[in-house]
C-alpha positions in Angstrom: 79.5 59.3 80.5 78.0 62.7 81.3 80.1 64.7 79.0 78.8 62.3 76.0 75.1 62.8 77.1 75.8 67.0 77.2 77.5 66.5 73.7 74.4 64.6 72.2 72.0 67.1 73.7 74.1 70.3 72.4 74.6 68.2 68.8 71.0 67.8 68.7 70.1 71.4 69.6 72.8 72.8 67.2 71.3 70.6 64.2 67.9 71.7 65.2 69.1 75.3 64.9 71.0 74.6 61.7 67.8 73.1 60.1 65.6 75.9 61.2 68.3 78.1 59.2 69.0 80.7 61.9 71.4 83.4 61.3 72.8 83.2 65.1 72.9 80.7 67.4 70.7 81.6 70.5 72.5 83.0 73.5 71.4 80.1 75.7 72.5 77.4 73.4 75.7 79.2 73.0 76.0 79.5 76.6 75.8 75.9 77.2 78.1 75.3 74.5 80.4 77.8 75.8 80.4 76.0 79.3 80.6 72.7 78.1 84.0 73.5 75.8 85.7 75.7 78.8 84.8 72.5 81.2 86.6 70.3 78.4 89.5 72.7 77.7 90.0 72.7 81.8 90.3 69.0 81.6 93.3 69.6 79.0 91.5 68.9 75.5 92.9 71.0 72.8 90.8 73.4 71.0 91.0 71.4 67.6 89.6 68.5 69.2 86.5 70.3 70.9 85.7 71.7 67.6 85.4 68.5 65.9 83.4 67.2 68.6 80.9 69.6 68.6 80.9 70.6 64.8 81.5 74.3 65.5 84.7 75.8 64.1 87.6 76.5 66.5 87.8 80.2 66.3 84.3 80.5 67.2 84.4 78.5 70.5 87.9 80.2 71.1 85.9 83.7 70.6 82.9 82.8 72.9 85.1 81.3 75.7 87.2 84.5 75.3 83.9 87.1 75.6 82.6 84.7 78.5 85.5 85.1 80.4 85.9 88.4 80.1 82.2 89.0 81.0 82.9 87.0 84.1 85.8 89.5 84.8 83.8 92.8 84.3 84.2 95.0 87.4 82.1 94.7 90.6 80.9 97.2 93.0 83.3 97.0 96.1 83.1 99.1 99.5 86.1 101.5 99.8 87.5 101.8 103.4 90.2 103.7 105.1 93.3 102.0 105.2 94.8 101.4 108.3 97.6 103.6 109.4 100.9 102.0 108.3 104.1 102.1 110.0 107.4 103.5 108.8 109.2 102.7 105.3 112.4 102.9 104.0 112.8 105.3 101.1 115.6 104.2 98.8 115.8 107.0 95.8 117.0 106.2 92.2 119.9 108.6 93.1 121.0 106.7 95.7 119.4 108.6 98.7 118.4 106.3 101.6 116.0 107.4 104.2 114.7 105.1 107.1 112.2 105.0 109.4 110.0 107.8 107.8 105.8 107.5 107.0 104.9 107.3 103.5 103.6 110.9 103.7 106.8 112.1 104.6 108.2 109.8 101.9 106.4 110.9 99.0 107.0 114.7 100.0 110.6 114.2 100.1 110.6 112.1 96.4 108.7 115.2 95.0 111.2 117.7 96.8 114.0 115.8 95.0 112.3 115.2 91.8 
């Protein structure tokens, strides 16, 4: 029932924008439509079903959803800390060489020496 109300609200907002003859949809409306469409996709609806329900081309909805997801996946600041000292590793080179119980630094030096 909540989804139906949201669809009606979005449809009314789209109709208003179309009546005004705007060349682009407002960013806030696009964000609302995108969130609604992604929620419908998460429920298992097909893009074509969502497109027909809201009255926008499928390609437009997919493009908006992709842009929304990539914006959410932008890089975020992190704090870099020193890695705790690691134990030993077993080195198995592509040549078949196998060395057990060496540190990572020693393994790197060995690999550089045989490359």
